[in-house]
N, C-alpha and C positions, 0 to 999 in steps of 0.2 A: 094290355096294361095291367099291372098288378096294383090293387088297391090295398091300403093299410088294413090289417086284420085278416086278409085273405091269403093265407100261406099256401102257395101252390108248389113249393119244393121244400125238402127237409132242411133243417138248419145244418150248418157245416162248421168244421174247425179248420182254420188255415194255419199251418205251421209258421213259427216266427223265423225259421231259417231263411225264408225268402227275404227277410229284411236285415239279418245280422250275419249270415254265414258268408265267409270269404269264398268258399267253394261255389255257393250260389251266385255271387257277384261275378266270379270268374266264368261261370257257365253262361251268364247273360252276355258277357263280353264276347264269348265264342259263338253262341247259338241264337241270341236275340238281336242285338244291335246290328250285326252284319246282314240280317235277314229281313228286316222290316223297312217299310217306308216311314220316314220321319221328317218333320218340319225342319228345314234348314234356315229359312228366312221368309220374308214377304217379298213379293215382286217389286213393291215400291222402294225397297232398299237398293235395288239395282236397276234404276230406270234407264241409264245411259250405257251405250256400248263401252265395255271396259270396266264397268262397276263390278266389284266382287265382294263377297262375304265369305269368311272362313268359318266353317262349322266343325267343331270338335266334339267327338263322342268316344269316350274311353281312350283307346290307343290310336284311333283313326282321326285324320283331319281331312276335310274335303273343301275344295275351292268351288264355290258357286259363282259363275261369272256370266254377265250379259255379253255373249259372243257376237251377237248381231241384233239389230233392232227387234227382230221377231224370233230370236233364239237364245235360250239359256242353256249353258253347258255346265257340267260338273266333273271335277277331276280329283283323284287322290292328291293330296297336298304333299307330294314327295318328289324331290329332284331325282332324275334318273342317273345322276352321276354318283353322288355320295350320300343321298338320302335326306339332305336337309329339307326342312319345310320351306316352301316358297313364300307363303303369305302368312300374315297374322291379322286378325281383326278384319277391317273392311277398307275399301279404297277404290281407286280407279287406276288402271294400267293399260297401256297399249300392248305391252308384252309382259309375260310372267317371267321375272328374272331371279335366279337364285342368288342370294346375297353372299354365298360362300365363294363360288368360283365363276359366277356370272354366266353360266349356261342360261339359255332363254327359250321361251316357247311363245307361239302366237296364241290368240284367244281360242283357236280351234284345237289346241293341244299339240300342235306340231312343233318339233324342235327346230328352232331357227338360228341357233347360235351355240357353238362349242368353241371355247377359247383354244386356239392352236389344235384344231381337230385332226390335222395331219399326223399327229403322234400315234393315232390309232389305226392309221392306214385305212383300209376299207372295212374295218370291223364294226363300225358304228352304223348300223342299219336304221333307217327312218322309223320303222315299226317298233324297234327296240327302244328308241329314244322318245317316242310319243308319250305324253302324259297318259296315265291309265284313267280311262273313263269311268265315271260313276253314273248310274241311271238317275235321271232327273225328270220331273214332270210338275205340273201345276194344277191346283184346284183351289177355288175360293180365295184367290189372291195369295195363297201360300206356295212356296217352292219346296217340294218334297224331294228327298234323295233316298236311294236304296243301293246298297253295295252288292246285292244278290242278283245276278243275271237271270235266275230262275224264279224269282218272286213274281206274283201276278202283276198285271198292269195296275197303275195307281188307282184308276177308277174302280176296278174290281176290288182292290184291297179296301177302299174306303166305303164300299156299300155295306149296309143301307144308309150309313150316316150321310153320304154325299147327296143322295136323292132327298133325304129328309131336310137337309140344310140348304140345298140349292135355291129354293124360293126366297131365302133371306138375302141373297145376292151379296154374300160376304166379300166377293171380289171387288165390289164397288166401295168398300170401306177402306179407311186409311188410319194409320196410327194417330191416336190423340196423345197418349203418353206411354212410356216404356221404362221399366225398372227391373233390376235383378239383384240377387244376393246369394250367399251360400247358406245352406241350412245344415245343422248338425244332426241329420237324419238321412235314412235311405231315400232314394228318389221315389220309391213307391209309397212311402209314408206321406211324402209331400203331395203327390198327384192324387192319392186316394182321399186326402182331406177335402178335395174340391170335387169329388166324384160321388157325393151323396149329400142329401139335405137333412139327414137324421141328426146331425151334430148341432143344428141351429139353436135348439132350446138350451143346450148346455154351453155352447161356445159364444153365441150371440143372443143372449136373453133379451136385449133391448129390441131385437127385430121381431119378437113375438108379442108385442104390446097388445095387438088386437086378436091374435089367433095363434095356436101352436103350429100351424102350417105342416100337417102330416104330408109325407111325400110318397110317390111311387118310384120304383127303380127297376131296371131290367137290363139284360144283355141284348145286344143287337149284332149278331155275328161275332166278330172279334172286338167290337166296340161296346160302349155302354151309354145309357141315357137315364136321367131321372128328371122328375118334375113335381110340381105341387099338385095335390089332388084337386085344389081349386086353381085351374090353369091361370098363370100370371100373365094377363094380357097387356100389362102396361109396364113391362120391364121390371117385374118383381113387386109392384105396388098393389095389385088387385087383391091377391091372397093376403098380403100383409095388412091390408085395411079392411078385410072382409068382416071383421067383428066390430068395426067402428060404429058408434051410435049415429054419427053423421058422416056418410061416405065422402062428402065434399072435403071435409077437413081431414078425414082419415087418409085419403089419397094424397093430399098435399103434405101431410106429416110424413107419410111413408116415402114419398119421392124425395122430399128434402133430406130425409135421413140417409137414403141411399146415395144421394149426391155428395153429402158431407162426409159420410162414414166409409164409403166405398170409392167414390169418384168414378163410378162405372155403373153398368146395368140400368142406366137411364141417360137422358140427355138434358142439357140446359134448357132447351126449348120445352120439353115435356114438364120440367119442374116449373118453369115460368107459367105455363098454361094451368098447371095444377094449383098454383097459388091464386089464380083468379076464379076458381070454381065457386067459392062462397059468394062472390060478387055476381057471377053470371047465371047461377042456378038458384031457384028458391029453396028454402028449407023444406025438407020432406021429399025432395026429388028421389025416386027409387034408385037404389044402388046401381042397377044395370044401366039406367039412363045416365047416371053420373059418369060411369066408365065409358060409355059410348061418346058422351060429350067430350071427355078428355081426349079420347083417341081422335075424334073428328077435328077438334080444334088444333091438336098438335100437328096433324097432317096438313091442315091449312097453313099454320104458321111456318112449318118447314117448307112448304111449297113456295111461300112468299120469299124465303131466303135462298131458294134454289136447291132444296133437297127434296127429292122425290122418294116416296115410300114404295117398297115393293108390294105387289099385289099377292097376298097369301090367303088361300082358302082357309076359313076359320077352323074347319075340321083338321086340316093339315097343321095349322098353327098349334092346335091342342095336342095332336099326336106327336109333334116334334119335341115335346117336353121343354125343359128349361136349360138343361146342361148336357152336352155330349162329351164323352171321353173318347178321343180318337186314339186307338191303340198304337204305340204303347204309352206315349208320354205327353199328349196335348189335351187340354180341356178347353172347351168353348162354351161360354155362357152367352147365348145368342138372343138378339132382339131384332125388331124390324129395321132399325137404323144404327145399331150399336152391337158390340160384343166385348165381353171381358174374357181374356184368355190367359192360360197358364201353360208353361212348359217346364218339365223337370228332367234333369240329366244326371247321371253319376258324376261325381267329382273324382276323376281318375278311377282307381280300382277299390277305393275305400267304401265298403258297404254302409258306413255310418255318416257319410257326407254326400251332399248333392248341390247342384247349381239350379236355382229356381228363378224363373222369369215371369213377370206379370206385365200385361199390356192391355190397353183398351183400343178398340177400333170404332170408327164412327163414319157416317156418311157426311161429307162436307160439300158446300157449294163448289163447283168446279173452279179451280184456280186459287182456292183458299186453303187447300190441304196443308197441314203443318208437317214438318219434318223433324220430329223430336229425336233427340239423342237417346240411346239406351243407357240410362244412368245406373251406375253401381251404387246401391243404397244398402250398405252392410248392417246398419243399425235397425233392429226390429222395434222401432218406437214411432210414436205418432208425429214426430218431427220429420220422419222419412216416409212413413206409410200411413194410410188412413186407418181409423179405429177398427173396422171389421177385419181388415187384413192383419193388423197386429194381433187381434184375438185369435185368428187362425194360426198365425206364426207361433204363438205362445205354446201351441200343442206339439210342435215338431220335435224339439229336443226331448221333451218329457215323454213322448211316445217312444222315441228311439231308446231312451234309457230303460223304460219299462220292458221293451221287447228283449233287451239284453239280460234282464234279470232271470235268475234261476226260478223265480216264482211265476214266470210267464210260460204257459204251456200251449200258447197259440191264440188266435183271434176267433171270435164268434160273431161275425157280421149278421145283421138283421136279414132274415130270409125274405123280407118284404121291402124295406127301405134301403138296403145295401146290396141288392142283387147284382148291380153293376160291378161291384167289387168282387163278388164271388165269381162272376163271369170272367173278370180280368185275370184272376188267378187260374182259372181253368185254361184260358188261352195261353198264359205264361207257361203252364205245365206242358201244353202241347209243343211249345217251342223248346223247352229245356229238358223235358223228360222227367221232371221231378216237381214236388210241391203242390200237387193237385189237392183241392179242398176235400176233406174227409167228412162223410156224413156222421153227425153226432148220433150215436145209438141211444 
């Protein structure tokens, strides 16, 4: 773990071509996206046989479908007749039917229908007509796809992130809300904005009421992680309230703020318990006891409503940090019963635009899980998004415009608090063969 002020690697410069160059974006299309495992959807989106989700990335489109109660399949979304895409969005189908000429396939990818097939004689062989398979696997409740048959298995690809996050039982969480929009910036500008905590003082000054919250950051294999130097044991509130004169009120203030301004990284139960701290504990209760009381009471209240907390060793909880960047384009802000997640993708081949998705996960009592729609919220205002996200969003276009300026000669990320970003670009350079961070002499 890297602590603030302890520089263990030299500062680097990252070229802005990674964000603005058309040739770099084209290299990603050829050498990155076809080679990596990437999140296509959550398992809960396809619970019934025949449920499907269409996942689009640059020029490729992939159908992810529940082919059997215990099996998920993925196929390139291309008709083997004239190349039309078979699906858009999501839905349920007993067969995948091309809207152009009505050729059809079963959920196992086998062709089961060609209109007036005898015109081809014996030339249409079953193997040639089968939908082309895409590798698919699951972890943490997510469905991942990979177009490269030679890529490592998903579990190997995800390590060590998977082992660090497994105890949080993300697979037992379900969507609470989902929204998406387009950003006027490169997908890496978007994902990197949520891959470090160094920006909080500048972008979210209201979150630093009690402390500046210095962070640590590092690469873990191809992935990245960062956390508060004061480990946030209550979903972001502990470090945020560390400087409060009265920890009882400080925790209540911090958690209410997160609930109102983020609508994530905590739960309604935890907020409700925090609002009772002043009543339940005497003035002068030591901060550590206040924190333990909050956690114990929240666990009790969740248990009463049918939500069980995972058992996580405190040392593991601390080592897991606050935020994981799963290479290349997913960020998970994890907690014991919740997660706030981001995914960024290129918007076609334009290096200056991307598609950005935000969603929260939470553990719910069995049978009460919501099924929220994925809402398109194009306006970056507080009528559509909460305050903290709007503050983050305000940087996107301004960063992209600055990166395109002739006055920009590259990025100088913190060698302590933005090490995960440096690692990200080293991994990108391994895939693309260009753009590696250069040591500042």
